[in-house]
C-alpha positions in Angstrom: -14.8 14.2 102.9 -18.5 13.3 103.3 -19.1 10.0 105.0 -20.9 7.5 102.8 -23.7 5.4 104.2 -25.0 2.1 103.1 -28.6 3.4 103.0 -31.1 5.8 104.7 -30.9 5.9 108.4 -34.1 5.2 110.5 -35.3 8.7 110.8 -35.2 9.1 107.1 -37.2 6.0 106.6 -39.8 7.2 109.1 -39.9 10.6 107.4 -40.5 9.1 104.0 -43.1 6.7 105.3 -45.0 9.5 107.1 -44.9 11.7 104.1 -46.2 9.0 101.8 -48.9 8.1 104.3 -50.0 11.7 104.6 -50.0 12.1 100.8 -52.0 8.9 100.3 -54.6 10.0 102.8 -54.9 13.4 101.3 -55.4 11.9 97.8 -58.1 9.5 99.1 -59.9 12.4 100.9 -59.9 14.7 97.9 -60.8 11.9 95.6 -63.7 11.1 97.9 -64.8 14.8 97.7 -65.0 14.6 93.9 -67.0 11.3 94.1 -69.4 12.8 96.6 -69.9 15.8 94.3 -70.7 13.5 91.4 -73.3 11.7 93.5 -74.8 15.0 94.7 -75.2 16.1 91.1 -77.0 12.9 90.2 -79.4 13.3 93.2 -80.2 16.9 92.8 -80.2 17.4 89.0 -81.1 13.9 87.7 -78.4 14.4 85.0 -76.2 11.5 84.1 -74.3 13.6 81.5 -72.7 16.1 83.9 -69.3 17.5 83.0 -66.0 17.5 84.8 -66.4 21.2 85.3 -69.7 20.7 87.0 -68.2 18.2 89.4 -65.3 20.6 90.1 -67.7 23.4 90.8 -69.8 21.3 93.1 -66.7 20.0 95.0 -65.3 23.4 95.8 -61.9 22.2 94.6 -59.9 23.1 91.5 -59.9 21.6 88.0 -56.2 21.0 88.4 -56.9 19.0 91.6 -59.4 16.9 89.7 -56.9 15.9 87.1 -54.3 15.1 89.8 -56.7 12.4 91.0 -58.6 11.3 87.9 -57.2 11.2 84.4 -60.6 11.4 82.8 -64.3 11.6 83.7 -64.5 7.8 83.1 -61.9 7.3 85.8 -64.2 9.2 88.2 -67.2 7.1 87.1 -65.3 3.9 87.7 -64.4 5.1 91.2 -68.0 6.0 91.8 -69.2 2.6 90.7 -66.6 0.9 92.9 -67.6 2.9 96.0 -71.3 2.2 95.3 -70.7 -1.5 94.9 -68.8 -1.8 98.1 -71.5 0.1 100.0 -74.3 -2.0 98.5 -72.5 -5.2 99.2 -72.0 -4.2 102.9 -75.7 -3.8 103.2 -76.4 -7.1 101.4 -73.9 -8.9 103.6 -75.7 -7.7 106.8 -78.9 -9.3 105.6 -77.2 -12.5 104.6 -75.2 -12.8 107.8 -78.4 -12.4 109.8 -79.5 -15.9 108.5 -78.1 -19.3 109.3 -79.2 -21.9 106.8 -77.9 -21.9 103.2 -81.4 -21.5 101.7 -82.3 -18.6 104.0 -79.0 -16.9 103.4 -79.5 -17.2 99.6 -83.0 -15.8 99.9 -81.7 -12.9 102.0 -79.1 -12.2 99.3 -81.6 -12.1 96.5 -84.1 -9.9 98.4 -81.5 -7.4 99.7 -79.8 -7.1 96.3 -83.1 -6.4 94.7 -84.7 -4.2 97.4 -82.1 -2.2 99.4 -82.5 1.5 99.8 -79.9 2.1 97.1 -82.4 0.9 94.4 -84.6 3.8 95.4 -81.8 6.4 95.5 -82.4 9.2 93.0 -78.8 8.7 91.9 -79.4 5.1 90.9 -80.7 5.7 87.4 -77.5 7.6 86.5 -75.4 4.9 88.2 -77.0 2.2 85.9 -76.3 4.3 82.8 -72.7 4.8 83.9 -72.3 1.1 84.4 -73.5 0.4 80.9 -71.2 3.0 79.5 -68.2 1.6 81.4 -69.1 -2.0 80.4 -68.7 -0.9 76.8 -65.7 1.3 77.2 -63.7 -0.1 80.1 -64.8 -3.7 80.0 -62.2 -5.4 82.1 -62.2 -2.7 84.8 -65.9 -2.7 84.9 -66.0 -6.5 85.2 -63.7 -6.2 88.2 -66.2 -4.0 90.0 -68.9 -6.8 89.5 -66.7 -9.6 90.7 -67.3 -8.9 94.5 -71.0 -9.7 93.8 -70.0 -13.0 92.2 -67.7 -13.8 95.1 -70.5 -13.2 97.7 -73.0 -15.3 95.8 -70.4 -18.1 95.6 -69.7 -17.8 99.3 -73.4 -18.2 100.0 -73.9 -21.1 97.6 -70.8 -23.2 98.5 -72.0 -24.5 101.9 -75.4 -25.3 100.4 -73.8 -27.3 97.6 -71.7 -29.2 100.3 -74.7 -30.1 102.4 -77.0 -31.0 99.5 -79.3 -28.0 99.6 -78.1 -26.7 96.3 -77.3 -28.5 93.1 -73.9 -29.9 92.4 -74.1 -30.6 88.7 -72.8 -27.1 88.0 -69.7 -25.8 89.7 -70.3 -23.1 92.3 -68.4 -20.5 90.2 -70.8 -21.0 87.3 -73.9 -20.9 89.4 -72.6 -17.7 91.1 -72.1 -16.0 87.7 -75.6 -17.0 86.5 -77.3 -15.7 89.7 -75.3 -12.5 89.7 -76.0 -11.7 86.1 -79.7 -12.4 86.7 -79.9 -10.1 89.7 -77.9 -7.3 88.1 -80.0 -7.4 84.9 -83.3 -7.3 86.7 -82.1 -4.7 89.2 -81.0 -2.5 86.3 -84.4 -2.8 84.6 -86.2 -2.1 87.9 -84.1 1.1 88.5 -84.7 2.3 84.9 -88.4 1.3 85.0 -87.9 -0.7 81.8 -90.3 -3.6 82.4 -91.0 -5.7 79.4 -94.3 -7.0 80.8 -97.3 -5.2 82.3 -96.2 -5.6 85.9 -92.9 -5.2 87.6 -91.2 -8.4 88.9 -91.7 -8.7 92.7 -89.1 -9.8 95.2 -91.0 -13.0 95.9 -91.1 -13.9 92.2 -87.4 -13.2 91.9 -86.6 -15.4 94.9 -88.7 -18.2 93.5 -87.0 -17.9 90.2 -83.4 -17.9 91.5 -84.1 -20.7 93.9 -85.5 -22.8 91.1 -82.1 -22.5 89.4 -79.9 -23.5 92.4 -81.9 -25.9 94.6 -80.9 -29.5 94.5 -84.5 -30.6 94.3 -87.8 -28.8 94.4 -90.1 -29.0 97.4 -93.0 -31.3 96.7 -96.5 -29.9 96.8 -95.4 -26.2 96.8 -95.9 -25.4 93.1 -92.2 -26.0 92.5 -90.8 -24.1 95.4 
């Protein structure tokens, strides 16, 4: 008669854990290869309407493997946006953390969001078009990719609200949403070259505009800021 056990013994647990860990890492690695292939297509062809097959061909992997990792092309685009946002935010945070006062940290956030190397990347135009597409078709998931920007802006604003540098008549969350949407909208237009006026908005102008919306009071004798 086979001896019955209450549950898996330790070696079984370790084996399952190791197997799952290896499978997870393999999935992440292969998913990353497909994402890198999509970015490469954007940079080398300038096309934002590439097909899944083109991504597969560029990746060197199989179509079957692609659909094991992404259910649709939109799933790949969503992953691509998530990766780009995290990379961009890491750069912005470096600039922010190099400053100490709330005002300087806020200014660094605005400048670095508007003018990091990513905004000059040949892949940026396609990325913006992807964002607009996902905003319409995968609204909730797309909104989740933007929330880290809102969180960082709120993190920068909160100490300034507490010490009187920034206004307190609007809650931090609202101010963070307003600043984030302003920055993303202007950044998208910059990347696409879609300027409504004769001249493109400069980083200095954007900083002054954003500061005017969050400062507790304007500096006297400085034209407002």
